[in-house]
N, C-alpha and C positions, 0 to 999 in steps of 0.2 A: 276644540276643536268647534270648525266652521257647522252651522246650523246645517246648511249643503250635503254636509259628510253622511248627519248622522243616519237618516233615511239609506244609503246605502252601509253604511255598518251595521245599521240594524237589520238588517236584508240578510248580510252577509254573515250575521250572527246565528238568527235564524236557519237559513239553512244546514248549517255547519250541524249545529243540533235535530234536526231534524233529519239528515244520514246518518249521524252519530247515533242518536237514536235505535231510528232502524236497522242497521247493522249491530247495536249491541243486543238490540231484540231478538234478532237472528240467534248470536251468540248465548244467550240466555236459554233461550228455547231447547240450543243443542247439548248444553250442559245439562237442562234436566232430562232428555233423553238419555246422554251418556250416566246418568246417575242412576237409573230404571227404578227409581222408588213412585212415581208417578207425575204424572204430567199436568200442565193446563188443562183448561174443557177443551178448547180447540186443537192442540196439542195431540190427545188423547184419538179425536178424528182422522187427525194426518196422519199418524201412526197405525191407528187399523187401516186405514186405505194404502197406505205404504206398503203394508203387511199385505194387503191383498191385489196390488197390482203389480210388485214389483219396483216399482222409483221409487225415487229416494224422495225422503219425508220435505226435502226441500222443497223440490218438483210440486209435491203432492200441495205444500201450501200455497205455491204459488197458482196451479189450478184453483182450488178450492177458494182465493180471495179472488181470482177472478169470474168466477159463479158467482160470491156470493153480493159483487159489483153489481152483476148483470141484475139482482135482486132489487137494486135501487133503484131503478127506471121506472116500477108500478109505484114506487114508493116515495118517487118525485123527489130521491135527494139529489145532491149535488154534488159530483166529486171533487174533491182538489189535488193539487202538484202532491200532498204529503198520502194521500187515500191510495195512484197511483203507483207512487215510489213503495207503497208500503206492500204491495202486490207482492213484486219484482226484488227489491232489498233483502225484507226481510228472510223468504226461502231462499234467497243465495248466498246470503250472512251463514244461513245455518249448515247449510251443503258443507259450508265451507271450514267449520266451526271443528263439524264432524268429520269432517278428513283430517284435521290436525290434531283433534284432542286423541288420546290413547282410550280404548276401552278402561272402564274401572270395574272392578269385580271386588275388590276389599269393601267391606262398610266404612274401613275410617275413611276412606275414598271418596266413597260414592258421597254418605252423608255432607263432607264440608262441599261436597258438586251439587247437591241439592238445594245448599242454603246460599253458595254463589251465586245460583241459578235465577234465584227467587228473586233476591237483592235486587243484582242485576239486570233483571226484568222491569224490576220499580225504576231504577235509576232510568234503564232507555224510556219507558212509557213518558215519565216525567220530560224528558228531555224530544221528544218527538209529539207528544200533546203539547207541551209549551211554548213549541215553534209555529202554532196556530197555520198549519201551511191544510187542516184537513182532517177530520177523522179516518181512522183506517177503514176496510171494508164490512170487519163483524162488526165493529162500535158503531158503523153507520149504519147497519141493517137493525140495530137495538133500538138509536134511536127513531130512526124512521120507522119503525114497528110500532114505536111511544104517540108516533103524530099522526099515526093515520089510525091505529083503533082509541086512541084514546086513553090506552092502559098507562099504568105506573111506567120507568124506565127498568124500577126493580125487579117487576112483574116479566115485562118482556125480555131482561137479561134473563131470568132464572127458567123460563120455558127453552129461551133459542141451547139457552146453556147445557139444560138437561138433556135437551135433544141430541145435540151435538154428543155429549159424555156416556151417553146410553147407546148410541149408534157408533161411536166410537170405539166402545168397549165390547162392543158384539162381535166387532171387525178385527179383534186382536189388540187394542192398543193400551195403553198401560195407566191401569189405576192404582192409588196407594197412599202415603200417609204425605205423599206430596203435594198432589190431586188437594187433598183438604188443609196440607200448610198454606199452601199456594193461595186458596179461596181465603184462605182467613186475613191472609198479610198483604197479598195487593193492593188492597182499596187505600191503608195505611200508607205503605210506601209510595203509593202514588203520589197518593196525597203530597205527602211529604217532598218529595223529589218536583211536584208542581213548582212551589214555593221556593225552592233552590233555583229552578233554569227559570222561574220566569221573566220572559220580555217586557219591556215597558210598552206597549201599543203606539203605532203609529197615530199622529193626528188622524190620516185617513187611509182608506182600507186598501191593500190591495189585490192587484185582480186574482191571484192565487189561488187566493185565500178562500174555500167553501164555507156556507154558511153551517153552523153545526157544529157543537162540538163535541167529544164523544168526551169529555169530565166526566159526565152524567153518567153514561153508561160503566165506564169503571168504577167511579169515588161511590156512587151508591147501592154498589151488588152486596 
């Protein structure tokens, strides 16, 4: 293959990874909802708000993502294509998956759904982060707070996610064994799939890539 074609192929691969990852992320979050055994921290908040507002959980995810993105302004964070896409694609994919997957009641179905959701979430995280089109709104919030306060990413992530979980639970979101299992496994899973889907960097930067990677916010939890 000629050298001139390599940047185009690399960009195409990164775009496919980005949108496949975001769609799978939404699908994985929907599987966790269907399992009913506990959601990831932001999922608890989204579900609680959905219960209170009557909106679908996907629409709530989009609204919360947009609000969190506004918080980037005082933190002087720069969004990328992946940041803006994250706000919309994840929520839309989540609602679409919930509409397609039948409700699960038996433990023999709910437990596999939970495990599939967690593993798929790790795959999705590796895909979209390795595409390097900028962090998601929630990950960027943690890294932005880290830069502005000088506190560790671990502390910022813990503070944000504890506040999110407590608020979501108070609103009616689901906490359970799935929440704990997610917290323990998402870091190792994301690290594994980041290596699997790593894209060799181009010799020069891309104008659609924002500075600041969410890798630390996810892997140092």
